[in-house]
N, C-alpha and C positions, 0 to 999 in steps of 0.2 A: 504493500500500500504506500509506504514511504517512497519507494522508488518511482511510483507512478506520479506522486506529488513533485518529486524532484525533477523528473523528466519533463512534466508540464512547465514547471518553472523555468527550466533551462531552455525550453523551446518557445517560451513566451505565450503558451496556450493555456486554456482553462483546463484544470484537472478533470479526468474522466469520473465525474461524480457518481454516475450510475455504476461504474465498475467498482469504485471504492466502497459504495454501500453494499454491493453484492459480496465483496470480500469480507466486510464486517458481518454480514448476515451469515455467511459460510462459517466464519470463526465462531460465532455464537452457537450455531447448530453443532458443530464439532465439540464445543465445550459442553453443551448440554448433554450430547451423547456420552461423553466421557464421564460426566457427573452421574447420569443415570445408570451406567454400568457398574457403579460402586456397590458396596456392600450396605444392605438395609441397616439403619441405626448408626452408621458411621458419623463422625463429627462433620459438620459442614466444611466445604473447602473454601479457602480464601484464595482469591485471584489477585495476583500482583502483575500489573502491566508495567514493563520496563520499556521506556522509549526516551531517546534524547530530545524529542520534540515534546516538551511538557504539555503543551495544549492538546496534542494528539493523544498522549497518554491519558490525560484527564478525561477527554471525550470518550475514549474506549472504555475506561473504568466506569463512567457514568452510564454508559449503554449497558454494561454488564450488571451494574446495580439495579437498573430498571427492569432487567430479566430476572432479578431475584438473587443474584450472587453477591457476596461479600466482596467487594473489589476496591482497590486502591491503585495508584500509579506512582512511579518513581523514575528519576533519571539515573539512579545508581544501579550498576550491575552487580548482583549477588546471586548466590546459590538459593535454591528453594529450602524453605524451612518446613518442618512437619506440618501437614495439613495445607499446604499452599500449592497452587498451580501457577507457573510463570507464563505470561504471554510476553514474548521478548522480540523487540526490534532487532532483527538479525544484524543490522548495520552496527549496533552496539559491540557485537563480538569482534569486528574487524580490528579493533584497537588492542585486543587481547592476544597474547602469545599462548602457546600450549601450557607453559609452566603456570602462568596466571589462571587459566581455566582449571588446571588440576588443583592449585592451591585453593581456589574458590569451592571446588567440589569437596576437598578434604576439610576445609573450614566449616562447611555446612553439613558434613557427614553423608555425602552423596557418592563416595567413591564405590 
C-alpha cells in the first residue's frame, strides 16, 4: 500500500484509492480469518500496526478498532509480545540487518 502511495507521489498522480481500499479490506479479512481460527476462550489478540508513516499507521489501527480489534500503531520496529499480532510496513525492515532482526527476535522471545 505504501509503495502505491509513493509511486503516485513520485509520478505526480493521484493515488489509486480504490486499490488501496481493496488492500485494506483484504488485510482485515485475513486478520479476521486468523483470529477466528484460534482456540475458543483464548485471550483477545492485540494488533500493533508498525508503519513509519504515523498517519497511515493510525488510520489502519482505527479501522481495526472499528472492526472490533484492540489495535494501536507505532513507528518503532520491535518483536511481537505475547498475545500480539504485528501488521508491519515491510519498508521498515529495509533498515535492519540480519543481526538486528535476530536480536529483536531473541529480545522478544520469538526465536
